[in-house]
C-alpha positions as a LaTeX table, in Angstrom:
\begin{tabular}{lrrr}
\hline
Residue & $x$ (\AA) & $y$ (\AA) & $z$ (\AA) \\
\hline
Unk1 & 35.25 & $-83.04$ & $-25.23$ \\
Unk2 & 31.73 & $-81.65$ & $-26.16$ \\
Unk3 & 31.58 & $-78.90$ & $-28.87$ \\
Unk4 & 30.94 & $-75.53$ & $-27.58$ \\
Unk5 & 27.34 & $-74.10$ & $-28.05$ \\
Unk6 & 27.00 & $-71.55$ & $-30.56$ \\
Unk7 & 23.60 & $-69.64$ & $-31.27$ \\
Unk8 & 21.71 & $-71.53$ & $-34.91$ \\
Unk9 & 19.21 & $-69.84$ & $-36.72$ \\
Unk10 & 15.53 & $-71.33$ & $-36.25$ \\
Unk11 & 13.56 & $-71.01$ & $-39.02$ \\
Unk12 & 9.92 & $-71.68$ & $-37.65$ \\
Unk13 & 10.35 & $-69.65$ & $-34.50$ \\
Unk14 & 12.31 & $-67.44$ & $-36.83$ \\
Unk15 & 14.90 & $-66.84$ & $-33.92$ \\
Unk16 & 18.38 & $-67.11$ & $-32.97$ \\
Unk17 & 18.42 & $-70.20$ & $-30.51$ \\
Unk18 & 21.43 & $-72.32$ & $-28.27$ \\
Unk19 & 21.11 & $-74.35$ & $-25.88$ \\
Unk20 & 23.71 & $-74.64$ & $-22.62$ \\
Unk21 & 23.81 & $-77.88$ & $-20.23$ \\
Unk22 & 25.34 & $-76.92$ & $-16.88$ \\
Unk23 & 27.02 & $-79.47$ & $-14.71$ \\
Unk24 & 24.06 & $-79.93$ & $-12.81$ \\
Unk25 & 22.27 & $-81.71$ & $-15.43$ \\
Unk26 & 20.01 & $-78.42$ & $-16.06$ \\
Unk27 & 19.52 & $-76.72$ & $-19.27$ \\
Unk28 & 19.37 & $-73.25$ & $-20.34$ \\
Unk29 & 18.03 & $-71.79$ & $-23.74$ \\
Unk30 & 18.69 & $-68.47$ & $-25.41$ \\
Unk31 & 16.32 & $-67.58$ & $-27.66$ \\
Unk32 & 16.46 & $-63.86$ & $-29.35$ \\
Unk33 & 15.15 & $-62.02$ & $-32.24$ \\
Unk34 & 18.47 & $-60.56$ & $-32.96$ \\
Unk35 & 21.79 & $-62.25$ & $-33.66$ \\
Unk36 & 24.00 & $-60.25$ & $-31.07$ \\
Unk37 & 21.84 & $-60.27$ & $-28.31$ \\
Unk38 & 21.60 & $-63.96$ & $-29.23$ \\
Unk39 & 25.00 & $-64.16$ & $-28.77$ \\
Unk40 & 25.49 & $-61.81$ & $-25.55$ \\
Unk41 & 23.33 & $-64.39$ & $-23.72$ \\
Unk42 & 24.76 & $-67.03$ & $-24.88$ \\
Unk43 & 28.47 & $-65.49$ & $-23.80$ \\
Unk44 & 26.88 & $-65.05$ & $-20.16$ \\
Unk45 & 25.59 & $-68.54$ & $-19.45$ \\
Unk46 & 28.68 & $-69.74$ & $-20.51$ \\
Unk47 & 30.74 & $-67.42$ & $-18.21$ \\
Unk48 & 28.42 & $-68.86$ & $-15.61$ \\
Unk49 & 29.16 & $-72.57$ & $-16.58$ \\
Unk50 & 32.90 & $-71.81$ & $-16.80$ \\
Unk51 & 32.96 & $-70.39$ & $-13.04$ \\
Unk52 & 30.85 & $-73.25$ & $-11.69$ \\
Unk53 & 27.97 & $-70.98$ & $-10.72$ \\
Unk54 & 24.43 & $-71.77$ & $-10.29$ \\
Unk55 & 22.70 & $-70.92$ & $-13.99$ \\
Unk56 & 19.70 & $-68.66$ & $-12.99$ \\
Unk57 & 16.68 & $-69.91$ & $-12.34$ \\
Unk58 & 14.48 & $-70.44$ & $-15.42$ \\
Unk59 & 11.39 & $-68.47$ & $-16.51$ \\
Unk60 & 8.60 & $-69.14$ & $-15.73$ \\
Unk61 & 6.61 & $-67.12$ & $-18.22$ \\
Unk62 & 7.27 & $-64.61$ & $-20.61$ \\
Unk63 & 5.37 & $-61.39$ & $-20.27$ \\
Unk64 & 2.71 & $-60.93$ & $-23.00$ \\
Unk65 & 1.47 & $-57.65$ & $-25.00$ \\
Unk66 & $-1.74$ & $-57.51$ & $-22.79$ \\
Unk67 & 0.58 & $-58.00$ & $-19.76$ \\
Unk68 & 3.12 & $-55.40$ & $-20.40$ \\
Unk69 & 0.86 & $-52.50$ & $-21.55$ \\
Unk70 & $-1.11$ & $-53.36$ & $-18.68$ \\
Unk71 & 1.44 & $-52.60$ & $-16.29$ \\
Unk72 & 2.54 & $-49.65$ & $-18.18$ \\
Unk73 & $-1.03$ & $-48.40$ & $-18.07$ \\
Unk74 & $-1.00$ & $-48.84$ & $-13.87$ \\
Unk75 & 2.48 & $-47.30$ & $-14.50$ \\
Unk76 & 0.44 & $-43.71$ & $-15.87$ \\
Unk77 & 2.14 & $-44.60$ & $-19.20$ \\
Unk78 & 4.92 & $-42.52$ & $-18.75$ \\
Unk79 & 7.43 & $-41.24$ & $-21.17$ \\
Unk80 & 10.49 & $-44.00$ & $-20.68$ \\
Unk81 & 13.38 & $-42.62$ & $-22.92$ \\
Unk82 & 15.00 & $-39.31$ & $-22.10$ \\
Unk83 & 15.14 & $-36.56$ & $-25.24$ \\
Unk84 & 17.79 & $-34.88$ & $-26.62$ \\
Unk85 & 16.54 & $-31.49$ & $-25.15$ \\
Unk86 & 15.58 & $-33.55$ & $-22.00$ \\
Unk87 & 15.96 & $-36.31$ & $-19.53$ \\
Unk88 & 13.17 & $-35.78$ & $-17.05$ \\
Unk89 & 10.01 & $-37.48$ & $-16.76$ \\
Unk90 & 6.35 & $-36.35$ & $-18.68$ \\
Unk91 & 3.83 & $-36.93$ & $-17.14$ \\
Unk92 & 0.76 & $-37.58$ & $-18.85$ \\
Unk93 & $-2.91$ & $-36.31$ & $-18.68$ \\
Unk94 & $-5.84$ & $-38.81$ & $-17.44$ \\
Unk95 & $-6.91$ & $-37.83$ & $-20.92$ \\
Unk96 & $-3.82$ & $-39.24$ & $-22.65$ \\
Unk97 & $-4.25$ & $-41.80$ & $-20.64$ \\
Unk98 & $-7.62$ & $-42.67$ & $-21.50$ \\
Unk99 & $-6.92$ & $-42.47$ & $-24.95$ \\
Unk100 & $-4.01$ & $-44.65$ & $-24.98$ \\
Unk101 & $-6.22$ & $-47.02$ & $-23.01$ \\
Unk102 & $-9.20$ & $-46.46$ & $-26.17$ \\
Unk103 & $-6.76$ & $-47.35$ & $-28.73$ \\
Unk104 & $-4.91$ & $-50.33$ & $-27.57$ \\
Unk105 & $-7.82$ & $-51.64$ & $-26.04$ \\
Unk106 & $-9.54$ & $-51.75$ & $-29.55$ \\
Unk107 & $-6.92$ & $-51.94$ & $-32.58$ \\
Unk108 & $-4.03$ & $-53.89$ & $-30.95$ \\
Unk109 & $-4.80$ & $-55.91$ & $-27.97$ \\
Unk110 & $-7.25$ & $-58.10$ & $-29.57$ \\
Unk111 & $-5.31$ & $-58.79$ & $-32.00$ \\
Unk112 & $-1.71$ & $-59.14$ & $-30.31$ \\
Unk113 & $-2.61$ & $-58.97$ & $-26.75$ \\
Unk114 & $-1.69$ & $-62.56$ & $-26.15$ \\
Unk115 & 1.24 & $-63.32$ & $-27.53$ \\
Unk116 & 4.35 & $-63.51$ & $-25.80$ \\
Unk117 & 6.87 & $-59.74$ & $-26.44$ \\
Unk118 & 10.03 & $-61.78$ & $-26.61$ \\
Unk119 & 8.62 & $-64.64$ & $-29.38$ \\
Unk120 & 7.26 & $-62.09$ & $-31.41$ \\
Unk121 & 8.78 & $-60.32$ & $-34.74$ \\
Unk122 & 8.89 & $-57.13$ & $-35.97$ \\
Unk123 & 7.36 & $-58.17$ & $-38.93$ \\
Unk124 & 4.27 & $-59.64$ & $-37.29$ \\
Unk125 & 3.74 & $-55.96$ & $-35.92$ \\
Unk126 & 4.24 & $-54.83$ & $-39.33$ \\
Unk127 & 1.41 & $-57.38$ & $-40.47$ \\
Unk128 & $-0.84$ & $-55.85$ & $-37.94$ \\
Unk129 & $-0.24$ & $-52.09$ & $-38.55$ \\
Unk130 & $-0.70$ & $-53.21$ & $-42.93$ \\
Unk131 & $-4.32$ & $-54.95$ & $-41.58$ \\
Unk132 & $-5.28$ & $-51.88$ & $-39.84$ \\
Unk133 & $-4.50$ & $-50.01$ & $-42.98$ \\
Unk134 & $-6.33$ & $-52.20$ & $-45.18$ \\
Unk135 & $-9.29$ & $-51.67$ & $-42.85$ \\
Unk136 & $-9.37$ & $-48.06$ & $-43.84$ \\
Unk137 & $-7.71$ & $-46.42$ & $-40.76$ \\
Unk138 & $-6.55$ & $-43.17$ & $-40.96$ \\
Unk139 & $-2.35$ & $-42.62$ & $-40.85$ \\
Unk140 & $-3.09$ & $-41.06$ & $-37.97$ \\
Unk141 & $-4.59$ & $-43.24$ & $-35.84$ \\
Unk142 & $-1.95$ & $-46.27$ & $-36.94$ \\
Unk143 & 0.36 & $-43.58$ & $-36.05$ \\
Unk144 & $-0.39$ & $-43.05$ & $-32.25$ \\
Unk145 & $-1.67$ & $-46.81$ & $-32.16$ \\
Unk146 & 2.35 & $-47.48$ & $-32.54$ \\
Unk147 & 3.39 & $-44.57$ & $-30.93$ \\
Unk148 & 2.07 & $-45.95$ & $-27.33$ \\
Unk149 & 3.01 & $-49.56$ & $-28.12$ \\
Unk150 & 6.29 & $-48.62$ & $-28.61$ \\
Unk151 & 6.37 & $-46.68$ & $-25.01$ \\
Unk152 & 4.47 & $-49.77$ & $-23.28$ \\
Unk153 & 7.46 & $-51.68$ & $-24.70$ \\
Unk154 & 10.45 & $-49.20$ & $-24.10$ \\
Unk155 & 8.68 & $-49.20$ & $-20.50$ \\
Unk156 & 8.68 & $-53.41$ & $-20.53$ \\
Unk157 & 12.28 & $-53.56$ & $-21.44$ \\
Unk158 & 13.62 & $-51.00$ & $-18.91$ \\
Unk159 & 11.54 & $-52.84$ & $-16.21$ \\
Unk160 & 13.17 & $-55.88$ & $-17.66$ \\
Unk161 & 9.75 & $-57.57$ & $-18.24$ \\
Unk162 & 10.52 & $-58.50$ & $-21.76$ \\
Unk163 & 14.47 & $-58.30$ & $-23.11$ \\
Unk164 & 13.63 & $-56.94$ & $-26.89$ \\
Unk165 & 11.04 & $-54.28$ & $-28.30$ \\
Unk166 & 9.65 & $-55.47$ & $-31.52$ \\
Unk167 & 8.40 & $-52.35$ & $-32.02$ \\
Unk168 & 11.28 & $-50.09$ & $-32.44$ \\
Unk169 & 11.92 & $-51.13$ & $-35.99$ \\
Unk170 & 8.47 & $-51.32$ & $-37.28$ \\
Unk171 & 7.95 & $-50.05$ & $-40.91$ \\
Unk172 & 4.17 & $-48.65$ & $-41.15$ \\
Unk173 & 2.02 & $-48.44$ & $-43.97$ \\
Unk174 & 2.53 & $-45.66$ & $-46.62$ \\
Unk175 & 0.71 & $-42.61$ & $-45.68$ \\
Unk176 & $-3.01$ & $-42.15$ & $-46.91$ \\
Unk177 & $-3.82$ & $-38.67$ & $-47.77$ \\
Unk178 & $-6.01$ & $-37.22$ & $-44.97$ \\
Unk179 & $-9.86$ & $-36.60$ & $-44.92$ \\
Unk180 & $-10.76$ & $-33.30$ & $-46.17$ \\
Unk181 & $-13.12$ & $-31.74$ & $-43.44$ \\
Unk182 & $-15.68$ & $-29.42$ & $-44.79$ \\
Unk183 & $-18.30$ & $-26.97$ & $-43.20$ \\
Unk184 & $-21.84$ & $-26.02$ & $-43.73$ \\
Unk185 & $-22.62$ & $-22.89$ & $-46.04$ \\
Unk186 & $-24.69$ & $-20.16$ & $-44.81$ \\
Unk187 & $-27.36$ & $-21.22$ & $-47.28$ \\
Unk188 & $-26.65$ & $-24.81$ & $-46.02$ \\
Unk189 & $-27.01$ & $-23.81$ & $-42.15$ \\
Unk190 & $-30.00$ & $-21.53$ & $-42.97$ \\
Unk191 & $-31.74$ & $-24.57$ & $-44.14$ \\
Unk192 & $-30.85$ & $-26.76$ & $-41.49$ \\
Unk193 & $-32.16$ & $-24.32$ & $-38.80$ \\
Unk194 & $-34.72$ & $-23.65$ & $-40.59$ \\
Unk195 & $-35.89$ & $-26.71$ & $-42.06$ \\
Unk196 & $-34.35$ & $-29.81$ & $-41.01$ \\
Unk197 & $-33.76$ & $-29.49$ & $-37.18$ \\
Unk198 & $-36.90$ & $-28.23$ & $-36.55$ \\
Unk199 & $-38.57$ & $-31.55$ & $-38.39$ \\
Unk200 & $-36.58$ & $-34.03$ & $-36.70$ \\
Unk201 & $-37.35$ & $-35.54$ & $-33.49$ \\
Unk202 & $-34.46$ & $-34.02$ & $-31.68$ \\
Unk203 & $-33.88$ & $-30.42$ & $-32.94$ \\
Unk204 & $-32.51$ & $-29.82$ & $-29.17$ \\
Unk205 & $-29.54$ & $-31.90$ & $-29.69$ \\
Unk206 & $-28.75$ & $-30.79$ & $-33.05$ \\
Unk207 & $-29.23$ & $-27.26$ & $-32.42$ \\
Unk208 & $-26.89$ & $-27.28$ & $-29.38$ \\
Unk209 & $-24.32$ & $-29.06$ & $-31.36$ \\
Unk210 & $-24.12$ & $-26.20$ & $-34.26$ \\
Unk211 & $-24.81$ & $-23.54$ & $-31.99$ \\
Unk212 & $-22.34$ & $-24.57$ & $-29.20$ \\
Unk213 & $-19.46$ & $-26.52$ & $-31.33$ \\
Unk214 & $-19.18$ & $-29.31$ & $-29.01$ \\
Unk215 & $-17.24$ & $-32.32$ & $-29.60$ \\
Unk216 & $-19.40$ & $-35.20$ & $-30.42$ \\
Unk217 & $-18.02$ & $-36.96$ & $-27.36$ \\
Unk218 & $-19.20$ & $-33.32$ & $-25.26$ \\
Unk219 & $-22.61$ & $-33.48$ & $-26.90$ \\
Unk220 & $-23.36$ & $-37.06$ & $-25.89$ \\
Unk221 & $-21.91$ & $-36.77$ & $-22.15$ \\
Unk222 & $-23.69$ & $-33.70$ & $-21.73$ \\
Unk223 & $-25.89$ & $-33.38$ & $-18.23$ \\
Unk224 & $-27.90$ & $-31.42$ & $-16.92$ \\
Unk225 & $-25.96$ & $-29.94$ & $-13.98$ \\
Unk226 & $-23.76$ & $-27.92$ & $-16.25$ \\
Unk227 & $-26.89$ & $-26.36$ & $-18.41$ \\
Unk228 & $-28.22$ & $-23.02$ & $-16.89$ \\
Unk229 & $-31.77$ & $-22.67$ & $-18.70$ \\
Unk230 & $-33.50$ & $-20.32$ & $-15.62$ \\
Unk231 & $-31.16$ & $-17.19$ & $-14.71$ \\
Unk232 & $-30.73$ & $-13.82$ & $-16.56$ \\
Unk233 & $-27.90$ & $-15.07$ & $-18.41$ \\
Unk234 & $-28.43$ & $-18.68$ & $-19.94$ \\
Unk235 & $-25.30$ & $-20.55$ & $-20.49$ \\
Unk236 & $-24.01$ & $-24.32$ & $-20.88$ \\
Unk237 & $-20.79$ & $-25.42$ & $-19.07$ \\
Unk238 & $-18.35$ & $-27.93$ & $-20.79$ \\
Unk239 & $-17.27$ & $-29.88$ & $-18.17$ \\
Unk240 & $-17.14$ & $-33.59$ & $-18.94$ \\
Unk241 & $-17.01$ & $-35.65$ & $-22.06$ \\
Unk242 & $-18.64$ & $-39.24$ & $-22.95$ \\
Unk243 & $-15.83$ & $-41.70$ & $-23.39$ \\
Unk244 & $-15.92$ & $-44.74$ & $-25.11$ \\
Unk245 & $-14.27$ & $-48.01$ & $-25.47$ \\
Unk246 & $-14.85$ & $-50.39$ & $-28.80$ \\
Unk247 & $-18.11$ & $-48.66$ & $-29.40$ \\
Unk248 & $-19.28$ & $-48.99$ & $-25.11$ \\
Unk249 & $-19.73$ & $-46.25$ & $-23.44$ \\
Unk250 & $-17.20$ & $-46.75$ & $-20.22$ \\
Unk251 & $-17.71$ & $-43.31$ & $-18.49$ \\
Unk252 & $-16.98$ & $-39.72$ & $-17.99$ \\
Unk253 & $-14.26$ & $-37.74$ & $-18.51$ \\
Unk254 & $-12.81$ & $-34.28$ & $-18.21$ \\
Unk255 & $-12.69$ & $-32.24$ & $-21.62$ \\
Unk256 & $-9.51$ & $-33.55$ & $-24.18$ \\
Unk257 & $-7.42$ & $-30.03$ & $-23.14$ \\
Unk258 & $-7.83$ & $-27.26$ & $-20.11$ \\
Unk259 & $-8.61$ & $-25.16$ & $-23.13$ \\
Unk260 & $-11.84$ & $-27.35$ & $-23.53$ \\
Unk261 & $-13.28$ & $-26.81$ & $-20.43$ \\
Unk262 & $-15.15$ & $-23.61$ & $-20.91$ \\
Unk263 & $-18.90$ & $-21.86$ & $-20.41$ \\
Unk264 & $-20.73$ & $-20.68$ & $-23.51$ \\
Unk265 & $-23.91$ & $-18.12$ & $-23.48$ \\
Unk266 & $-27.06$ & $-19.79$ & $-25.40$ \\
Unk267 & $-28.45$ & $-17.70$ & $-28.10$ \\
Unk268 & $-32.69$ & $-17.70$ & $-27.13$ \\
Unk269 & $-33.60$ & $-19.82$ & $-29.74$ \\
Unk270 & $-31.45$ & $-22.68$ & $-28.26$ \\
Unk271 & $-32.58$ & $-21.88$ & $-24.95$ \\
Unk272 & $-36.29$ & $-22.17$ & $-25.84$ \\
Unk273 & $-35.34$ & $-25.52$ & $-27.73$ \\
Unk274 & $-33.46$ & $-26.54$ & $-24.28$ \\
Unk275 & $-36.65$ & $-25.62$ & $-22.14$ \\
Unk276 & $-38.74$ & $-28.02$ & $-24.81$ \\
Unk277 & $-36.86$ & $-30.73$ & $-24.53$ \\
Unk278 & $-36.66$ & $-30.82$ & $-20.62$ \\
Unk279 & $-40.22$ & $-30.27$ & $-20.64$ \\
Unk280 & $-40.46$ & $-33.41$ & $-22.99$ \\
Unk281 & $-37.98$ & $-35.48$ & $-21.09$ \\
Unk282 & $-39.95$ & $-34.55$ & $-17.77$ \\
Unk283 & $-43.67$ & $-35.86$ & $-19.52$ \\
Unk284 & $-41.90$ & $-38.80$ & $-20.40$ \\
Unk285 & $-40.96$ & $-39.65$ & $-16.73$ \\
Unk286 & $-36.92$ & $-39.56$ & $-18.82$ \\
Unk287 & $-35.86$ & $-36.12$ & $-16.68$ \\
Unk288 & $-33.21$ & $-36.59$ & $-13.81$ \\
Unk289 & $-31.62$ & $-33.24$ & $-12.91$ \\
Unk290 & $-28.08$ & $-35.09$ & $-12.71$ \\
Unk291 & $-28.98$ & $-37.54$ & $-15.70$ \\
Unk292 & $-28.02$ & $-36.65$ & $-19.17$ \\
Unk293 & $-28.99$ & $-33.89$ & $-21.70$ \\
Unk294 & $-29.41$ & $-36.38$ & $-25.00$ \\
Unk295 & $-30.25$ & $-40.01$ & $-23.68$ \\
Unk296 & $-31.60$ & $-42.91$ & $-24.64$ \\
Unk297 & $-34.64$ & $-44.50$ & $-22.84$ \\
Unk298 & $-32.24$ & $-46.30$ & $-20.64$ \\
Unk299 & $-30.73$ & $-43.28$ & $-19.19$ \\
Unk300 & $-27.72$ & $-43.92$ & $-21.35$ \\
Unk301 & $-25.90$ & $-41.10$ & $-23.59$ \\
Unk302 & $-26.39$ & $-41.15$ & $-27.28$ \\
Unk303 & $-23.76$ & $-43.62$ & $-28.98$ \\
Unk304 & $-21.57$ & $-42.00$ & $-31.06$ \\
Unk305 & $-22.16$ & $-43.99$ & $-33.99$ \\
Unk306 & $-26.31$ & $-43.65$ & $-33.56$ \\
Unk307 & $-25.07$ & $-39.62$ & $-33.25$ \\
Unk308 & $-23.07$ & $-40.11$ & $-36.65$ \\
Unk309 & $-25.75$ & $-41.92$ & $-38.45$ \\
Unk310 & $-28.63$ & $-40.20$ & $-36.89$ \\
Unk311 & $-26.82$ & $-36.89$ & $-38.57$ \\
Unk312 & $-26.41$ & $-38.45$ & $-41.42$ \\
Unk313 & $-30.27$ & $-39.04$ & $-42.10$ \\
Unk314 & $-30.64$ & $-35.26$ & $-41.32$ \\
Unk315 & $-28.37$ & $-34.43$ & $-43.56$ \\
Unk316 & $-29.77$ & $-36.84$ & $-46.06$ \\
Unk317 & $-33.67$ & $-35.62$ & $-45.77$ \\
Unk318 & $-32.45$ & $-31.67$ & $-45.79$ \\
Unk319 & $-30.78$ & $-32.35$ & $-49.49$ \\
Unk320 & $-27.71$ & $-31.66$ & $-47.99$ \\
Unk321 & $-26.03$ & $-35.17$ & $-49.00$ \\
Unk322 & $-25.27$ & $-38.16$ & $-46.99$ \\
Unk323 & $-21.40$ & $-37.63$ & $-46.48$ \\
Unk324 & $-21.38$ & $-35.55$ & $-43.32$ \\
Unk325 & $-20.18$ & $-36.33$ & $-39.53$ \\
Unk326 & $-20.97$ & $-35.04$ & $-36.73$ \\
Unk327 & $-17.17$ & $-33.52$ & $-36.04$ \\
Unk328 & $-18.27$ & $-31.37$ & $-39.23$ \\
Unk329 & $-21.02$ & $-29.80$ & $-36.88$ \\
Unk330 & $-17.92$ & $-28.76$ & $-35.16$ \\
Unk331 & $-16.35$ & $-27.44$ & $-38.24$ \\
Unk332 & $-19.43$ & $-25.70$ & $-39.38$ \\
Unk333 & $-19.34$ & $-24.10$ & $-35.94$ \\
Unk334 & $-16.13$ & $-22.56$ & $-36.36$ \\
Unk335 & $-16.65$ & $-21.54$ & $-39.75$ \\
Unk336 & $-19.71$ & $-19.65$ & $-39.54$ \\
Unk337 & $-18.86$ & $-17.92$ & $-36.47$ \\
Unk338 & $-15.25$ & $-17.01$ & $-37.69$ \\
Unk339 & $-17.10$ & $-15.36$ & $-40.38$ \\
Unk340 & $-19.42$ & $-13.34$ & $-38.19$ \\
Unk341 & $-16.97$ & $-12.33$ & $-35.75$ \\
Unk342 & $-13.28$ & $-12.03$ & $-37.79$ \\
Unk343 & $-11.55$ & $-12.64$ & $-34.27$ \\
Unk344 & $-10.09$ & $-16.32$ & $-33.90$ \\
Unk345 & $-8.80$ & $-15.53$ & $-30.77$ \\
Unk346 & $-12.67$ & $-15.50$ & $-29.56$ \\
Unk347 & $-13.26$ & $-18.01$ & $-31.89$ \\
Unk348 & $-10.49$ & $-20.33$ & $-30.17$ \\
Unk349 & $-12.17$ & $-19.26$ & $-26.73$ \\
Unk350 & $-15.46$ & $-20.58$ & $-27.62$ \\
Unk351 & $-13.89$ & $-23.97$ & $-29.40$ \\
Unk352 & $-11.98$ & $-24.58$ & $-26.54$ \\
Unk353 & $-8.82$ & $-24.82$ & $-28.61$ \\
Unk354 & $-5.54$ & $-24.73$ & $-27.40$ \\
Unk355 & $-4.24$ & $-21.89$ & $-29.98$ \\
Unk356 & $-5.72$ & $-19.84$ & $-32.82$ \\
Unk357 & $-3.76$ & $-22.26$ & $-34.99$ \\
Unk358 & $-5.81$ & $-25.38$ & $-33.94$ \\
Unk359 & $-8.80$ & $-22.81$ & $-34.85$ \\
Unk360 & $-7.43$ & $-21.89$ & $-38.75$ \\
Unk361 & $-7.47$ & $-25.89$ & $-39.55$ \\
Unk362 & $-11.35$ & $-25.99$ & $-38.62$ \\
Unk363 & $-12.09$ & $-22.89$ & $-40.60$ \\
Unk364 & $-13.61$ & $-23.13$ & $-44.41$ \\
Unk365 & $-14.85$ & $-20.83$ & $-46.99$ \\
Unk366 & $-18.77$ & $-20.30$ & $-45.74$ \\
Unk367 & $-19.78$ & $-18.03$ & $-48.63$ \\
Unk368 & $-18.95$ & $-18.16$ & $-52.90$ \\
Unk369 & $-16.82$ & $-15.17$ & $-52.39$ \\
Unk370 & $-15.04$ & $-13.08$ & $-49.82$ \\
Unk371 & $-16.42$ & $-9.89$ & $-49.17$ \\
Unk372 & $-13.42$ & $-8.57$ & $-47.26$ \\
Unk373 & $-12.03$ & $-6.91$ & $-50.16$ \\
Unk374 & $-14.93$ & $-5.41$ & $-51.09$ \\
Unk375 & $-15.63$ & $-3.68$ & $-47.60$ \\
Unk376 & $-12.19$ & $-2.68$ & $-46.92$ \\
Unk377 & $-12.10$ & $-0.66$ & $-50.30$ \\
Unk378 & $-15.52$ & 1.03 & $-49.35$ \\
Unk379 & $-14.44$ & 2.06 & $-45.91$ \\
Unk380 & $-10.93$ & 3.11 & $-47.49$ \\
Unk381 & $-12.48$ & 5.44 & $-50.44$ \\
Unk382 & $-15.67$ & 6.40 & $-47.69$ \\
Unk383 & $-13.15$ & 9.02 & $-46.02$ \\
Unk384 & $-12.86$ & 11.70 & $-48.67$ \\
Unk385 & $-17.12$ & 11.58 & $-48.65$ \\
Unk386 & $-17.08$ & 10.39 & $-52.23$ \\
Unk387 & $-19.73$ & 7.09 & $-52.70$ \\
Unk388 & $-18.16$ & 4.26 & $-54.13$ \\
Unk389 & $-17.85$ & 4.19 & $-57.79$ \\
Unk390 & $-18.09$ & 7.91 & $-58.42$ \\
Unk391 & $-14.06$ & 8.25 & $-58.73$ \\
Unk392 & $-13.82$ & 7.33 & $-62.77$ \\
\hline
\end{tabular}
């Protein structure tokens, strides 16, 4: 009598495996990462054999990471696992879906897209995230990549496209300290406005970024239909942003959040710069009333990498150093405006933040010393009519 099949560890494949031969001569293979899962599959096949049932048809293929993730995208990137607070599905916005597609398409799919999920170990995924950390990826970026990958594989398990989710037990690399953002001081902003920006080849672009606090994607994706320079109250409407995948422009999307949709009044200095910029585009036959405000000669938006490189060059020429990013123009906008308004609710509205807690993270000191206490005591002491400094 033939020995009863048992699951055995396959060192080369790093899987638990077993074979079951049926009376019709066909064989079915059990192959799982976890021994308990392999044993459960084997028991099921043995019951079918003992009851003289025909085995399930062999799998013609095993799903790859790319196919499972694409199916998740087509389904709208659902959160398929219930939480302690709710069992209701949560609908993701198109911006979140775009963000997930960009992250996974850049960092995950090129590396493991063609691998078969059910044959991939947790350790292999840990190697992926460790290599991302070694290449300098921020902890937040690694976390989001894992989160989206885990959700996609959870979806695959529930849809029975795959049997296991190797991302569920992944141990991510040690956390890195987050990069400390900064903003220009009042003196540095004056240098930019009076010396560096006027001498640059794209003064209107940098003025728009600094004086409106646009995100880099909003700046690159700004189109002329959303810029009103000819009315009595010139304004700029933030309604779109440029989206890139693997450093390539792929189209327009709505702002990052619903609060990101906003209309900003324009300072006369910025209005004059934009009118001159429009005139120069017309002279070069590059102007199109429906096209991008700041475009290449081919009519495409400025790439985010080119924006970063050009801004570093601008700051270097101004003697401000090379370690500045275009996103720190937005931090500078929040810091400089909040220093003057002293009203975070208004600043949050201008920046398109969901709430003032986000704005607080963007606000940095722009003065060598804070004058608020001095001003407050001056107002308090002035109530009795005595000039400051006469009480002693």
